[in-house]
N, C-alpha and C positions, 0 to 999 in steps of 0.2 A: 292089626288087632281089631280095629274098627270094622274092617271088611268081614272078619270072622264073625263078629257079633251081628252084623247086618244080615248075613246069610242065615244065621240061626233064627233071627227075629222074623225074617220072611217065611221060614219053614213053619214056625209056630203059628204065625198069622194064617198061613194057608191051611193048617190043621185045626184052626180055631181054638188053639190053646192059649187063651187070653192071659191066664195067670202067669204062665211061663214067659210069655212075651213081655209082660210088664216087668218081670224080674230082670230079663236081659236088657230091656230099655233103661231100667234104673241103673244097671251095671254100666251101660254106656255113659249115662249122665255122670256117674261117680268117676269114671275114667277121665271124662272131659274136665271135671272140676279139679281132679288131682293134677292133671296136666297143666291147667291154668295156675294152680297154686305153686307147682314146681317152677314154672316159668317166672312167676312173680318173685319167688324166693331167690332164683338165680339173678334176676334183675336187681333185686334189693341188695343182695350180697355184692354184686359188682359195683353198684352205686356207693355202697358203704366203703368198699375198697378204694374207689376213686376219691371219695370225700376224705378218707384217712390220708391218702397221698397228698391231697391238696392241703389238708390241715397241717401235715408235717412240714410241708414246704413253707407255709405261712409262719409256723412257729420258728423255723430256722431263720427266716428273714427278721422276725421280731427279735430273736435272741441277739443277732448281730447288730441290729439297729439300736437296741437299748444298751448294749455294751458300749457302743459309740456314744450314746446319750449320757451314760454315766461319766465318761471321760470329759465330755463337753461341760457337764455340770460341775465336775471337780475343778476344772480350769476356771470356770466362771466364779465359783465360790472362793477360790484363792484371790481372784481379782477384787471381789466384793469385800472380802475380809481386809485386804490391804487398804481399800478405800475407807472402810469404817474405822480402821485403826488410825489412819491419817486424820480423819475428821475428829476422832476422839482426842488426838494429840492437839489439833488446832483449837478445839474447844477448851482444853486445859490451859491454853496460853492466853485466853481472853483475860484482859486486865493486868497482864504481866508488864514488867518494866522494860525499857529499851535494852538494858543489859542482858536480861534473860532472853529476850527475843533475838538479839544479835548472835546468840550462841546456837540458834536453831537454823536449820536449812529449810526455810519457809517455802521457797520455790519448789523444793522436792516434795514437801508435804502437800502443797496445793496440787502438784501433778498427780500424786498418788490418790488424792481425794477426788479429783475431777477428771481422771482419765476416761476416755470414751471406751465403752465396751457394751456388747449386746449378747443376748442369750438366744441362740437359734438351734433348736433341737432337730434331729433327723426324724421325720414323722411320716415318711412315704408308706411304709408297710402298715403302720397303725391306721392311717387315713384310708388306704385302699381297702382294708378290712371293713371299716365302718361304712364308708361311702359306697362300697361295692356290695353291701348287704351280705357279707360273708361271715358275720358274727354267728349265724345259725350253725356254722360248722362246729362251734364250741358248745352249742346247746346250753346246758346249765353249769358248765365248767367255770372255774375261777377266772379264766382269761377274759370272759365276757364282762365280768364285773370290773376287772382291772383296767380294761380298755375304756370302759365307760367312765371310770374314775379318772383316767388319764385325760380324757377330753374335757371333763368338768374342771379338773385342776389346771389344765392349760389355759382355760378362759380366765380363771381367777388370777393365776400367775401373770398373765398378760396385762390385766388391769393394774396389778401392783407395779409392774415394770413401767407401764405408761405413766402412772402417777409420779414415780420417781424421776423419770425422764422429763416430764412436764415441769416438775418443780425445779429441776436443775436448769433447764433451758429458759424458763420464764422468770425465775427469781434468782437462783444462785449465781449463774454466770453473769447476767446483766448487773447484779449488785457488785460483783467483783471487778468488772471492767475498769472503773475509775480508780481502783485501789491497789491492783497488783499488776505485774508485768507478765503477760501471757508468753512473751518472747523468751523470758528467762525461765519461766515455768516449763515450757516445752523443750528447753535445752536438755532436760532429763531424758527425753526421747531421742535426742540427737537428730532432730529434724534439720533439713538443710537451711531453713530460714531462721532457726532459733539461735539463741546466743545472748550475749550481754546487751542490755538495753541502755541507751544513752539518756533515757528519760525515766529510769526506774523510779516509781513513787516511794515515798516513805511508808512502810508497812505498820509502823507503830500506831498511828491514829485508828487504823482499821481494827486493831485488837483492843481498842478502848470503847468500841461501840456495842451496845446491847443488841442492836439490829443484827450484827454479824453473829453474835452468840445465838440469837434465836434462829437465824438461818441455818447454822450448823446443827443445832439441836433438832430442828424439824427435818433436816436431811437425814440425820441418823434415825429418826423415827420412821421415815419412809423405808430406809434400808433394813431396819429391824423387821418391819412388817413383811417385806419381801423375803427376808431370810426364813421366816416361819414357813412360807410356801415352798421355799427351796428345800428345806428339811423334809417337808412332806413329799416333795418330788423325788428326793433321794430314796426315801423308803419305798415309794411306789415303783421306781425304776428297778430296785433290787427284787421286788416281788415279781415283776414282769420277767426279769432275767431268769429267776428261779423257775417260774411257771412255764417258760418257753425252752427250758434246758432240754437238749436232745436226749431221747431215751435210747436204750439198746435196740428196741423194736423198730423205732423210726429210722435207724441207720441202715436197716436191712433193705 
């Protein structure tokens, strides 16, 4: 095509037909521009196709990851609820008589209240998106906002978890050491070293102390503050699961 235009151009130049030459020269320019635009359009279409494939793969990984996180949170919430219920029960026994306390399985309550547990979400897909600079694949979609919210909430939730852990490790457990038998408390978990204690202390004086009441109340306060963030986390997980749900087109 360009060879054809070039021959005509030379012919008109030799015949000194400037006007016609300019028309053909302009035609050549138009063809070049059209060719460039077509090439750019094809490249853009191909890049959009690759981006969509990449985006679908990321969404699939997010969907699986947050379904797992939902189960992790449900298990953690059950453990947290059991701990809070045990603490509430212990709090209700403050100031009670020996007779009332003797009817309670206090070692079991202490075990439920202070069992060790941690919250560890699967975040590989979410972190790879943010740290790998791949949020641009979602442009102005809801997923960008949801993942940013997830990162912010994770930091806040981590602070609440650390405060509760610090309170238990620095105050609750040290306070209880002289007053209860950890050996009998851990018998509820059937540890090899747990069982009956030959020097089990009298629990009655512990339940007559306002310090113990305050300790329980503050533990519950930390747990309730954490629960607020856990509820927000549950809502956010459901939103991510819904937003990353595979569509019919993405399965093709």
